[in-house]
KOLVEXMAR-727444 format. One record per atom (N, C-alpha, C, CB): residue in one letter; atom name; x, y, z. Coordinates in nm, 2 decimals. Glycine has a CB too. Layout:
<rogus>
A:CA:X:Y:Z
...
</rogus>
This chain:
<rogus>
M:N:0.08:-0.12:0.00
M:CA:0.00:0.00:0.00
M:C:0.09:0.13:0.00
M:CB:-0.09:0.00:0.12
N:N:0.19:0.13:0.08
N:CA:0.28:0.25:0.08
N:C:0.34:0.28:-0.05
N:CB:0.39:0.23:0.19
K:N:0.38:0.18:-0.13
K:CA:0.43:0.19:-0.26
K:C:0.33:0.26:-0.35
K:CB:0.47:0.06:-0.32
N:N:0.20:0.23:-0.34
N:CA:0.10:0.29:-0.42
N:C:0.07:0.43:-0.38
N:CB:-0.03:0.21:-0.41
I:N:0.09:0.47:-0.25
I:CA:0.07:0.60:-0.21
I:C:0.18:0.69:-0.26
I:CB:0.07:0.61:-0.05
V:N:0.30:0.64:-0.26
V:CA:0.42:0.72:-0.32
V:C:0.39:0.74:-0.47
V:CB:0.55:0.65:-0.30
L:N:0.35:0.63:-0.54
L:CA:0.32:0.65:-0.68
L:C:0.21:0.74:-0.70
L:CB:0.29:0.51:-0.74
L:N:0.11:0.74:-0.63
L:CA:-0.01:0.83:-0.64
L:C:0.04:0.97:-0.62
L:CB:-0.12:0.79:-0.55
S:N:0.12:1.00:-0.52
S:CA:0.17:1.13:-0.49
S:C:0.25:1.18:-0.61
S:CB:0.26:1.13:-0.36
T:N:0.33:1.10:-0.67
T:CA:0.41:1.14:-0.78
T:C:0.31:1.18:-0.90
T:CB:0.50:1.03:-0.83
I:N:0.21:1.10:-0.92
I:CA:0.12:1.12:-1.02
I:C:0.04:1.25:-1.00
I:CB:0.02:1.00:-1.04
L:N:0.00:1.27:-0.87
L:CA:-0.08:1.39:-0.84
L:C:0.00:1.52:-0.87
L:CB:-0.12:1.39:-0.69
L:N:0.13:1.52:-0.84
L:CA:0.21:1.63:-0.86
L:C:0.24:1.66:-1.01
L:CB:0.34:1.62:-0.78
G:N:0.24:1.55:-1.09
G:CA:0.28:1.57:-1.22
G:C:0.17:1.59:-1.32
G:CB:0.36:1.45:-1.26
T:N:0.05:1.54:-1.29
T:CA:-0.06:1.55:-1.39
T:C:-0.19:1.58:-1.32
T:CB:-0.07:1.42:-1.47
N:N:-0.30:1.59:-1.40
N:CA:-0.43:1.61:-1.34
N:C:-0.51:1.48:-1.34
N:CB:-0.50:1.72:-1.41
S:N:-0.45:1.37:-1.36
S:CA:-0.52:1.24:-1.36
S:C:-0.48:1.16:-1.24
S:CB:-0.50:1.16:-1.49
I:N:-0.57:1.07:-1.21
I:CA:-0.55:0.98:-1.09
I:C:-0.55:0.83:-1.14
I:CB:-0.65:1.00:-0.98
V:N:-0.45:0.76:-1.10
V:CA:-0.44:0.62:-1.13
V:C:-0.43:0.55:-1.00
V:CB:-0.32:0.58:-1.22
I:N:-0.53:0.46:-0.97
I:CA:-0.53:0.39:-0.84
I:C:-0.54:0.24:-0.87
I:CB:-0.64:0.44:-0.75
D:N:-0.46:0.16:-0.80
D:CA:-0.47:0.01:-0.81
D:C:-0.59:-0.03:-0.72
D:CB:-0.34:-0.06:-0.78
A:N:-0.70:-0.06:-0.78
A:CA:-0.82:-0.09:-0.70
A:C:-0.80:-0.22:-0.61
A:CB:-0.94:-0.12:-0.80
K:N:-0.71:-0.31:-0.65
K:CA:-0.69:-0.43:-0.57
K:C:-0.63:-0.39:-0.43
K:CB:-0.60:-0.53:-0.64
D:N:-0.55:-0.29:-0.43
D:CA:-0.48:-0.25:-0.31
D:C:-0.54:-0.13:-0.23
D:CB:-0.34:-0.22:-0.34
A:N:-0.64:-0.06:-0.29
A:CA:-0.69:0.06:-0.23
A:C:-0.83:0.03:-0.18
A:CB:-0.69:0.17:-0.33
S:N:-0.85:0.08:-0.06
S:CA:-0.99:0.07:0.00
S:C:-1.07:0.19:-0.06
S:CB:-0.99:0.07:0.15
T:N:-1.20:0.19:-0.04
T:CA:-1.29:0.29:-0.08
T:C:-1.25:0.43:-0.02
T:CB:-1.44:0.26:-0.05
N:N:-1.21:0.43:0.11
N:CA:-1.17:0.55:0.18
N:C:-1.04:0.60:0.12
N:CB:-1.15:0.52:0.33
D:N:-0.95:0.52:0.08
D:CA:-0.83:0.56:0.02
D:C:-0.86:0.63:-0.11
D:CB:-0.73:0.45:-0.01
V:N:-0.95:0.58:-0.19
V:CA:-0.98:0.64:-0.32
V:C:-1.05:0.77:-0.30
V:CB:-1.08:0.54:-0.40
K:N:-1.14:0.78:-0.20
K:CA:-1.21:0.91:-0.17
K:C:-1.10:1.01:-0.12
K:CB:-1.31:0.89:-0.06
N:N:-1.01:0.98:-0.04
N:CA:-0.91:1.07:0.01
N:C:-0.82:1.12:-0.10
N:CB:-0.83:1.00:0.12
N:N:-0.78:1.03:-0.19
N:CA:-0.69:1.07:-0.30
N:C:-0.77:1.16:-0.40
N:CB:-0.64:0.94:-0.37
V:N:-0.89:1.14:-0.42
V:CA:-0.97:1.22:-0.51
V:C:-0.98:1.36:-0.45
V:CB:-1.11:1.17:-0.53
E:N:-1.00:1.37:-0.31
E:CA:-1.01:1.50:-0.25
E:C:-0.87:1.57:-0.26
E:CB:-1.05:1.48:-0.10
I:N:-0.76:1.50:-0.24
I:CA:-0.63:1.56:-0.25
I:C:-0.61:1.62:-0.39
I:CB:-0.52:1.46:-0.22
Q:N:-0.65:1.54:-0.49
Q:CA:-0.64:1.58:-0.63
Q:C:-0.72:1.71:-0.66
Q:CB:-0.68:1.47:-0.73
K:N:-0.84:1.71:-0.60
K:CA:-0.92:1.83:-0.62
K:C:-0.85:1.96:-0.57
K:CB:-1.06:1.82:-0.56
K:N:-0.79:1.94:-0.45
K:CA:-0.72:2.05:-0.39
K:C:-0.60:2.10:-0.47
K:CB:-0.68:2.02:-0.25
V:N:-0.52:2.00:-0.52
V:CA:-0.41:2.03:-0.60
V:C:-0.45:2.10:-0.73
V:CB:-0.33:1.90:-0.63
T:N:-0.55:2.05:-0.79
T:CA:-0.60:2.11:-0.92
T:C:-0.66:2.25:-0.89
T:CB:-0.71:2.03:-0.98
K:N:-0.73:2.27:-0.79
K:CA:-0.79:2.40:-0.75
K:C:-0.68:2.50:-0.72
K:CB:-0.89:2.39:-0.63
T:N:-0.58:2.46:-0.65
T:CA:-0.46:2.55:-0.62
T:C:-0.40:2.59:-0.75
T:CB:-0.37:2.48:-0.53
K:N:-0.37:2.50:-0.84
K:CA:-0.30:2.53:-0.96
K:C:-0.39:2.63:-1.04
K:CB:-0.28:2.41:-1.05
E:N:-0.52:2.61:-1.05
E:CA:-0.61:2.70:-1.13
E:C:-0.62:2.84:-1.07
E:CB:-0.74:2.63:-1.14
S:N:-0.63:2.85:-0.94
S:CA:-0.68:2.97:-0.88
S:C:-0.57:3.06:-0.81
S:CB:-0.78:2.94:-0.78
T:N:-0.45:3.02:-0.80
T:CA:-0.36:3.10:-0.72
T:C:-0.23:3.14:-0.80
T:CB:-0.32:3.03:-0.60
A:N:-0.21:3.10:-0.92
A:CA:-0.08:3.13:-0.98
A:C:-0.09:3.25:-1.07
A:CB:-0.03:3.01:-1.06
L:N:-0.04:3.36:-1.03
L:CA:-0.03:3.48:-1.12
L:C:0.08:3.45:-1.22
L:CB:0.00:3.61:-1.04
K:N:0.07:3.51:-1.33
K:CA:0.18:3.49:-1.43
K:C:0.19:3.62:-1.51
K:CB:0.15:3.37:-1.53
T:N:0.31:3.64:-1.57
T:CA:0.34:3.76:-1.65
T:C:0.23:3.77:-1.76
T:CB:0.48:3.75:-1.71
G:N:0.18:3.88:-1.78
G:CA:0.08:3.91:-1.88
G:C:-0.07:3.91:-1.83
G:CB:0.09:3.80:-1.99
D:N:-0.09:3.86:-1.71
D:CA:-0.22:3.86:-1.65
D:C:-0.27:4.01:-1.63
D:CB:-0.22:3.79:-1.51
V:N:-0.39:4.03:-1.65
V:CA:-0.45:4.16:-1.64
V:C:-0.55:4.15:-1.52
V:CB:-0.53:4.21:-1.77
L:N:-0.52:4.24:-1.42
L:CA:-0.60:4.24:-1.29
L:C:-0.70:4.35:-1.30
L:CB:-0.51:4.25:-1.17
N:N:-0.83:4.32:-1.28
N:CA:-0.93:4.42:-1.27
N:C:-0.94:4.47:-1.13
N:CB:-1.07:4.37:-1.32
L:N:-0.90:4.60:-1.10
L:CA:-0.90:4.65:-0.97
L:C:-1.03:4.66:-0.90
L:CB:-0.83:4.78:-0.97
S:N:-1.14:4.65:-0.98
S:CA:-1.27:4.65:-0.91
S:C:-1.30:4.53:-0.83
S:CB:-1.38:4.67:-1.02
E:N:-1.22:4.42:-0.85
E:CA:-1.23:4.30:-0.77
E:C:-1.14:4.30:-0.65
E:CB:-1.19:4.18:-0.86
F:N:-1.07:4.41:-0.62
F:CA:-0.98:4.43:-0.51
F:C:-1.04:4.51:-0.40
F:CB:-0.85:4.48:-0.56
T:N:-0.98:4.51:-0.28
T:CA:-1.02:4.59:-0.17
T:C:-0.90:4.68:-0.14
T:CB:-1.05:4.50:-0.04
G:N:-0.94:4.81:-0.11
G:CA:-0.83:4.91:-0.07
G:C:-0.83:4.93:0.08
G:CB:-0.86:5.04:-0.14
T:N:-0.71:4.96:0.13
T:CA:-0.69:4.99:0.27
T:C:-0.65:5.13:0.29
T:CB:-0.58:4.89:0.33
N:N:-0.66:5.18:0.41
N:CA:-0.62:5.32:0.44
N:C:-0.47:5.34:0.42
N:CB:-0.66:5.36:0.58
S:N:-0.39:5.24:0.43
S:CA:-0.25:5.25:0.41
S:C:-0.21:5.26:0.26
S:CB:-0.18:5.13:0.47
G:N:-0.30:5.23:0.17
G:CA:-0.28:5.24:0.03
G:C:-0.25:5.10:-0.04
G:CB:-0.15:5.32:0.01
I:N:-0.26:5.00:0.04
I:CA:-0.24:4.86:-0.01
I:C:-0.38:4.82:-0.07
I:CB:-0.20:4.76:0.10
I:N:-0.37:4.76:-0.19
I:CA:-0.48:4.70:-0.26
I:C:-0.47:4.55:-0.26
I:CB:-0.50:4.76:-0.40
Y:N:-0.57:4.48:-0.22
Y:CA:-0.56:4.33:-0.22
Y:C:-0.68:4.26:-0.26
Y:CB:-0.52:4.29:-0.08
K:N:-0.66:4.13:-0.29
K:CA:-0.77:4.04:-0.33
K:C:-0.74:3.91:-0.26
K:CB:-0.79:4.02:-0.48
I:N:-0.83:3.86:-0.18
I:CA:-0.82:3.73:-0.12
I:C:-0.85:3.62:-0.22
I:CB:-0.91:3.71:0.01
V:N:-0.75:3.54:-0.25
V:CA:-0.76:3.43:-0.35
V:C:-0.81:3.30:-0.28
V:CB:-0.63:3.40:-0.42
K:N:-0.76:3.28:-0.16
K:CA:-0.80:3.16:-0.09
K:C:-0.81:3.21:0.06
K:CB:-0.70:3.04:-0.10
K:N:-0.93:3.19:0.12
K:CA:-0.95:3.23:0.26
K:C:-0.87:3.13:0.35
K:CB:-1.10:3.22:0.30
G:N:-0.82:3.19:0.46
G:CA:-0.75:3.12:0.56
G:C:-0.84:3.07:0.66
G:CB:-0.64:3.20:0.62
T:N:-0.80:2.97:0.74
T:CA:-0.89:2.91:0.84
T:C:-0.82:2.93:0.98
T:CB:-0.91:2.76:0.82
G:N:-0.70:2.98:0.98
G:CA:-0.63:2.99:1.11
G:C:-0.65:3.13:1.17
G:CB:-0.49:2.96:1.10
E:N:-0.57:3.16:1.27
E:CA:-0.56:3.29:1.33
E:C:-0.47:3.39:1.26
E:CB:-0.52:3.28:1.48
K:N:-0.49:3.52:1.28
K:CA:-0.40:3.61:1.23
K:C:-0.27:3.61:1.32
K:CB:-0.46:3.76:1.23
P:N:-0.16:3.64:1.26
P:CA:-0.03:3.64:1.34
P:C:-0.02:3.76:1.42
P:CB:0.09:3.63:1.24
V:N:0.06:3.76:1.52
V:CA:0.09:3.87:1.61
V:C:0.23:3.91:1.60
V:CB:0.05:3.84:1.76
Q:N:0.25:4.04:1.63
Q:CA:0.39:4.09:1.63
Q:C:0.49:4.01:1.71
Q:CB:0.39:4.24:1.68
G:N:0.60:3.98:1.65
G:CA:0.71:3.90:1.72
G:C:0.70:3.75:1.68
G:CB:0.69:3.91:1.86
E:N:0.60:3.71:1.61
E:CA:0.59:3.57:1.57
E:C:0.68:3.55:1.44
E:CB:0.45:3.53:1.54
N:N:0.73:3.43:1.43
N:CA:0.80:3.39:1.31
N:C:0.70:3.34:1.21
N:CB:0.91:3.28:1.34
L:N:0.70:3.40:1.09
L:CA:0.61:3.37:0.98
L:C:0.68:3.29:0.87
L:CB:0.55:3.49:0.92
V:N:0.61:3.19:0.82
V:CA:0.66:3.11:0.70
V:C:0.56:3.14:0.59
V:CB:0.66:2.96:0.74
V:N:0.61:3.19:0.48
V:CA:0.53:3.23:0.36
V:C:0.59:3.17:0.23
V:CB:0.51:3.38:0.35
H:N:0.50:3.16:0.14
H:CA:0.54:3.14:0.00
H:C:0.49:3.26:-0.08
H:CB:0.48:3.01:-0.07
Y:N:0.57:3.31:-0.17
Y:CA:0.54:3.43:-0.25
Y:C:0.60:3.43:-0.39
Y:CB:0.58:3.56:-0.17
S:N:0.54:3.51:-0.47
S:CA:0.60:3.55:-0.60
S:C:0.58:3.70:-0.61
S:CB:0.53:3.47:-0.72
G:N:0.68:3.77:-0.66
G:CA:0.67:3.92:-0.67
G:C:0.69:3.96:-0.82
G:CB:0.78:3.98:-0.59
Y:N:0.61:4.06:-0.86
Y:CA:0.60:4.10:-1.00
Y:C:0.61:4.25:-1.00
Y:CB:0.48:4.05:-1.07
L:N:0.66:4.30:-1.11
L:CA:0.65:4.44:-1.15
L:C:0.51:4.46:-1.21
L:CB:0.76:4.49:-1.24
T:N:0.46:4.58:-1.22
T:CA:0.34:4.62:-1.28
T:C:0.36:4.71:-1.39
T:CB:0.24:4.67:-1.18
G:N:0.27:4.71:-1.49
G:CA:0.28:4.81:-1.60
G:C:0.23:4.95:-1.57
G:CB:0.20:4.75:-1.72
S:N:0.19:4.97:-1.44
S:CA:0.14:5.11:-1.41
S:C:0.24:5.18:-1.31
S:CB:0.00:5.09:-1.34
D:N:0.25:5.31:-1.33
D:CA:0.34:5.38:-1.24
D:C:0.27:5.42:-1.11
D:CB:0.38:5.51:-1.31
L:N:0.14:5.44:-1.11
L:CA:0.07:5.48:-0.99
L:C:-0.06:5.41:-0.98
L:CB:0.05:5.64:-0.99
I:N:-0.08:5.35:-0.86
I:CA:-0.20:5.27:-0.84
I:C:-0.25:5.32:-0.70
I:CB:-0.18:5.11:-0.84
N:N:-0.38:5.36:-0.70
N:CA:-0.43:5.40:-0.57
N:C:-0.58:5.35:-0.55
N:CB:-0.43:5.55:-0.56
K:N:-0.63:5.38:-0.43
K:CA:-0.76:5.33:-0.39
K:C:-0.87:5.38:-0.48
K:CB:-0.79:5.38:-0.25
K:N:-0.86:5.50:-0.54
K:CA:-0.96:5.56:-0.63
K:C:-0.97:5.47:-0.76
K:CB:-0.92:5.70:-0.67
D:N:-0.87:5.40:-0.79
D:CA:-0.87:5.32:-0.92
D:C:-0.97:5.20:-0.90
D:CB:-0.73:5.27:-0.95
L:N:-1.00:5.16:-0.78
L:CA:-1.09:5.04:-0.75
L:C:-1.22:5.06:-0.81
L:CB:-1.10:5.02:-0.60
K:N:-1.27:5.18:-0.81
K:CA:-1.41:5.21:-0.86
K:C:-1.42:5.24:-1.01
K:CB:-1.47:5.32:-0.78
K:N:-1.30:5.26:-1.07
K:CA:-1.30:5.30:-1.21
K:C:-1.28:5.18:-1.31
K:CB:-1.19:5.40:-1.23
N:N:-1.29:5.06:-1.26
N:CA:-1.27:4.94:-1.35
N:C:-1.13:4.95:-1.42
N:CB:-1.38:4.93:-1.45
K:N:-1.04:5.01:-1.35
K:CA:-0.90:5.02:-1.40
K:C:-0.84:4.88:-1.40
K:CB:-0.82:5.12:-1.32
T:N:-0.75:4.85:-1.49
T:CA:-0.68:4.73:-1.49
T:C:-0.53:4.75:-1.47
T:CB:-0.71:4.65:-1.62
V:N:-0.47:4.65:-1.42
V:CA:-0.32:4.65:-1.40
V:C:-0.26:4.53:-1.46
V:CB:-0.28:4.67:-1.25
T:N:-0.16:4.54:-1.54
T:CA:-0.10:4.43:-1.60
T:C:0.02:4.38:-1.52
T:CB:-0.05:4.46:-1.74
V:N:0.02:4.25:-1.50
V:CA:0.13:4.18:-1.43
V:C:0.25:4.17:-1.53
V:CB:0.09:4.04:-1.37
T:N:0.36:4.23:-1.50
T:CA:0.47:4.23:-1.59
T:C:0.58:4.13:-1.54
T:CB:0.53:4.37:-1.62
K:N:0.70:4.17:-1.54
K:CA:0.82:4.09:-1.50
K:C:0.81:4.03:-1.36
K:CB:0.94:4.16:-1.52
K:N:0.83:3.90:-1.35
K:CA:0.85:3.84:-1.22
K:C:0.99:3.87:-1.17
K:CB:0.82:3.68:-1.22
F:N:1.01:3.92:-1.05
F:CA:1.14:3.95:-1.01
F:C:1.19:3.85:-0.89
F:CB:1.15:4.09:-0.96
D:N:1.10:3.78:-0.83
D:CA:1.14:3.69:-0.73
D:C:1.03:3.59:-0.69
D:CB:1.19:3.76:-0.60
S:N:1.06:3.47:-0.65
S:CA:0.96:3.37:-0.61
S:C:1.02:3.27:-0.52
S:CB:0.90:3.31:-0.73
S:N:0.96:3.25:-0.40
S:CA:1.00:3.14:-0.32
S:C:0.95:3.01:-0.37
S:CB:0.95:3.16:-0.17
L:N:0.84:3.01:-0.45
L:CA:0.79:2.89:-0.51
L:C:0.89:2.84:-0.62
L:CB:0.65:2.92:-0.58
D:N:0.95:2.93:-0.69
D:CA:1.04:2.88:-0.80
D:C:1.16:2.81:-0.73
D:CB:1.09:3.00:-0.88
R:N:1.20:2.86:-0.61
R:CA:1.31:2.79:-0.54
R:C:1.27:2.67:-0.46
R:CB:1.38:2.90:-0.45
N:N:1.13:2.66:-0.45
N:CA:1.07:2.55:-0.37
N:C:1.12:2.56:-0.22
N:CB:1.11:2.41:-0.42
M:N:1.13:2.69:-0.17
M:CA:1.18:2.71:-0.04
M:C:1.10:2.83:0.02
M:CB:1.33:2.75:-0.04
P:N:1.01:2.80:0.12
P:CA:0.94:2.90:0.18
P:C:1.03:3.00:0.25
P:CB:0.84:2.84:0.29
F:N:0.98:3.12:0.26
F:CA:1.05:3.23:0.32
F:C:1.01:3.25:0.47
F:CB:1.03:3.37:0.24
N:N:1.11:3.27:0.56
N:CA:1.08:3.29:0.70
N:C:1.13:3.43:0.75
N:CB:1.15:3.18:0.79
F:N:1.05:3.49:0.83
F:CA:1.09:3.62:0.89
F:C:1.01:3.64:1.02
F:CB:1.07:3.73:0.79
K:N:1.05:3.74:1.10
K:CA:0.99:3.77:1.22
K:C:0.90:3.90:1.20
K:CB:1.09:3.80:1.34
L:N:0.77:3.88:1.22
L:CA:0.68:3.99:1.20
L:C:0.71:4.10:1.30
L:CB:0.53:3.94:1.22
G:N:0.72:4.23:1.25
G:CA:0.75:4.34:1.33
G:C:0.90:4.37:1.35
G:CB:0.69:4.32:1.46
A:N:0.98:4.29:1.30
A:CA:1.13:4.31:1.32
A:C:1.19:4.39:1.21
A:CB:1.20:4.17:1.34
R:N:1.11:4.44:1.12
R:CA:1.16:4.52:1.00
R:C:1.26:4.44:0.91
R:CB:1.23:4.65:1.05
Q:N:1.23:4.31:0.90
Q:CA:1.31:4.23:0.81
Q:C:1.26:4.23:0.67
Q:CB:1.32:4.09:0.87
V:N:1.14:4.28:0.65
V:CA:1.08:4.28:0.52
V:C:1.03:4.42:0.49
V:CB:0.97:4.18:0.50
I:N:0.98:4.45:0.37
I:CA:0.93:4.58:0.33
I:C:0.80:4.61:0.41
I:CB:0.90:4.59:0.18
T:N:0.77:4.73:0.43
T:CA:0.66:4.78:0.51
T:C:0.52:4.72:0.46
T:CB:0.65:4.93:0.52
G:N:0.51:4.71:0.33
G:CA:0.38:4.66:0.28
G:C:0.36:4.51:0.31
G:CB:0.38:4.67:0.13
W:N:0.47:4.44:0.33
W:CA:0.45:4.30:0.37
W:C:0.41:4.29:0.52
W:CB:0.59:4.22:0.35
E:N:0.48:4.38:0.60
E:CA:0.44:4.38:0.74
E:C:0.29:4.41:0.76
E:CB:0.53:4.49:0.82
I:N:0.24:4.51:0.69
I:CA:0.10:4.54:0.71
I:C:0.01:4.43:0.65
I:CB:0.07:4.68:0.63
S:N:0.04:4.38:0.53
S:CA:-0.04:4.28:0.47
S:C:-0.05:4.15:0.55
S:CB:0.01:4.25:0.33
L:N:0.07:4.10:0.59
L:CA:0.07:3.97:0.66
L:C:0.01:3.98:0.80
L:CB:0.21:3.92:0.67
A:N:0.02:4.09:0.86
A:CA:-0.04:4.11:1.00
A:C:-0.19:4.10:0.99
A:CB:0.00:4.24:1.06
D:N:-0.25:4.12:0.87
D:CA:-0.39:4.11:0.85
D:C:-0.44:3.98:0.79
D:CB:-0.44:4.23:0.76
M:N:-0.35:3.89:0.75
M:CA:-0.39:3.76:0.69
M:C:-0.41:3.65:0.80
M:CB:-0.28:3.72:0.59
K:N:-0.49:3.55:0.76
K:CA:-0.50:3.44:0.85
K:C:-0.41:3.32:0.79
K:CB:-0.65:3.39:0.85
I:N:-0.38:3.23:0.88
I:CA:-0.30:3.12:0.85
I:C:-0.38:3.04:0.73
I:CB:-0.27:3.02:0.97
G:N:-0.30:3.01:0.63
G:CA:-0.36:2.94:0.52
G:C:-0.42:3.03:0.41
G:CB:-0.47:2.85:0.56
E:N:-0.42:3.16:0.43
E:CA:-0.47:3.25:0.33
E:C:-0.37:3.28:0.22
E:CB:-0.51:3.38:0.40
T:N:-0.43:3.30:0.10
T:CA:-0.35:3.35:-0.01
T:C:-0.41:3.48:-0.06
T:CB:-0.34:3.24:-0.13
R:N:-0.33:3.58:-0.08
R:CA:-0.37:3.71:-0.13
R:C:-0.28:3.75:-0.25
R:CB:-0.37:3.81:-0.02
I:N:-0.35:3.83:-0.34
I:CA:-0.27:3.91:-0.43
I:C:-0.27:4.05:-0.37
I:CB:-0.34:3.90:-0.58
V:N:-0.15:4.10:-0.36
V:CA:-0.13:4.23:-0.29
V:C:-0.06:4.32:-0.38
V:CB:-0.05:4.21:-0.16
I:N:-0.12:4.44:-0.40
I:CA:-0.05:4.55:-0.48
I:C:-0.01:4.65:-0.38
I:CB:-0.15:4.60:-0.59
L:N:0.12:4.67:-0.38
L:CA:0.18:4.77:-0.29
L:C:0.22:4.90:-0.36
L:CB:0.31:4.71:-0.22
P:N:0.18:5.01:-0.31
P:CA:0.23:5.14:-0.36
P:C:0.38:5.15:-0.34
P:CB:0.16:5.26:-0.30
A:N:0.45:5.22:-0.42
A:CA:0.60:5.23:-0.41
A:C:0.65:5.26:-0.27
A:CB:0.65:5.33:-0.51
H:N:0.58:5.36:-0.20
H:CA:0.63:5.40:-0.07
H:C:0.62:5.29:0.03
H:CB:0.55:5.52:-0.03
L:N:0.54:5.18:0.01
L:CA:0.53:5.07:0.10
L:C:0.61:4.95:0.05
L:CB:0.39:5.03:0.13
A:N:0.68:4.97:-0.06
A:CA:0.77:4.87:-0.11
A:C:0.92:4.92:-0.10
A:CB:0.74:4.84:-0.27
Y:N:0.98:4.95:-0.21
Y:CA:1.12:5.00:-0.20
Y:C:1.14:5.15:-0.21
Y:CB:1.20:4.93:-0.30
G:N:1.03:5.22:-0.23
G:CA:1.03:5.37:-0.23
G:C:1.11:5.42:-0.35
G:CB:1.09:5.42:-0.11
N:N:1.19:5.52:-0.33
N:CA:1.27:5.58:-0.44
N:C:1.40:5.52:-0.46
N:CB:1.28:5.73:-0.41
R:N:1.43:5.40:-0.40
R:CA:1.56:5.33:-0.42
R:C:1.53:5.21:-0.51
R:CB:1.62:5.29:-0.29
A:N:1.62:5.20:-0.61
A:CA:1.61:5.09:-0.70
A:C:1.69:4.97:-0.64
A:CB:1.67:5.12:-0.84
T:N:1.64:4.85:-0.67
T:CA:1.72:4.73:-0.63
T:C:1.76:4.66:-0.77
T:CB:1.63:4.63:-0.54
S:N:1.82:4.54:-0.76
S:CA:1.87:4.48:-0.88
S:C:1.77:4.47:-0.99
S:CB:1.92:4.34:-0.84
Q:N:1.65:4.43:-0.97
Q:CA:1.55:4.41:-1.08
Q:C:1.43:4.51:-1.07
Q:CB:1.50:4.27:-1.08
I:N:1.43:4.59:-0.96
I:CA:1.31:4.67:-0.93
I:C:1.35:4.82:-0.95
I:CB:1.26:4.65:-0.79
P:N:1.29:4.89:-1.05
P:CA:1.33:5.03:-1.06
P:C:1.27:5.11:-0.94
P:CB:1.27:5.08:-1.19
A:N:1.33:5.23:-0.92
A:CA:1.29:5.32:-0.81
A:C:1.14:5.36:-0.84
A:CB:1.38:5.44:-0.81
D:N:1.07:5.38:-0.73
D:CA:0.93:5.43:-0.73
D:C:0.84:5.33:-0.80
D:CB:0.92:5.56:-0.80
S:N:0.86:5.20:-0.79
S:CA:0.77:5.10:-0.85
S:C:0.67:5.04:-0.76
S:CB:0.86:4.99:-0.91
P:N:0.54:5.05:-0.80
P:CA:0.44:4.97:-0.72
P:C:0.47:4.82:-0.75
P:CB:0.30:5.01:-0.76
L:N:0.44:4.73:-0.66
L:CA:0.47:4.59:-0.68
L:C:0.35:4.51:-0.66
L:CB:0.59:4.55:-0.59
I:N:0.35:4.39:-0.72
I:CA:0.24:4.29:-0.71
I:C:0.30:4.17:-0.64
I:CB:0.17:4.26:-0.84
F:N:0.24:4.12:-0.54
F:CA:0.28:4.00:-0.47
F:C:0.16:3.90:-0.46
F:CB:0.35:4.02:-0.34
E:N:0.19:3.78:-0.48
E:CA:0.10:3.67:-0.44
E:C:0.16:3.61:-0.32
E:CB:0.07:3.57:-0.56
I:N:0.09:3.61:-0.21
I:CA:0.15:3.57:-0.08
I:C:0.06:3.46:-0.02
I:CB:0.18:3.69:0.02
T:N:0.12:3.36:0.03
T:CA:0.04:3.26:0.11
T:C:0.11:3.25:0.25
T:CB:0.04:3.12:0.04
L:N:0.03:3.27:0.35
L:CA:0.07:3.26:0.49
L:C:0.06:3.12:0.53
L:CB:0.00:3.36:0.58
I:N:0.17:3.05:0.54
I:CA:0.17:2.91:0.57
I:C:0.16:2.88:0.72
I:CB:0.29:2.84:0.51
K:N:0.24:2.96:0.80
K:CA:0.25:2.93:0.94
K:C:0.30:3.05:1.02
K:CB:0.36:2.81:0.96
A:N:0.25:3.06:1.14
A:CA:0.30:3.16:1.24
A:C:0.33:3.09:1.37
A:CB:0.20:3.28:1.25
S:N:0.44:3.12:1.43
S:CA:0.47:3.06:1.56
S:C:0.57:3.14:1.64
S:CB:0.54:2.92:1.54
</rogus>
């Protein structure tokens, strides 16, 4: 049975089909594996931003700090507190717009996802940091403090809550940024 579970896991990660040896699998095993497959497929379909995507800002929520976000997957856990160590997966992108603000939400304005500049998913290595210790950009501190464990958000940060007027290796100065962030754990 363990050999079939390993094989099934490999199949689940590689394709959208399920192959189960009915002689070795009970009805509960089949049901559990189908549920896992549904979750894997749903995650692939609903949470991966990619270059070229066009985001309609009318589907987003604006905050007083200037952050615009859309919850892609609701979390079921608690919100983290200052001082906790957070584990997240993220992908960061540049946007085709110079200025994005809360007023744009009501205008059906769109924003294009342009160049990906970083991703923990591409490295297959979650990112860890301490909330409130100023180890990440301000927009991350604000956004993650408001997320629940298990939540995935698309977050658009104004430049002043990202890197401001300083350029980094792939990010020009005064750039608003788009992140897809999943809060995996807080401890």
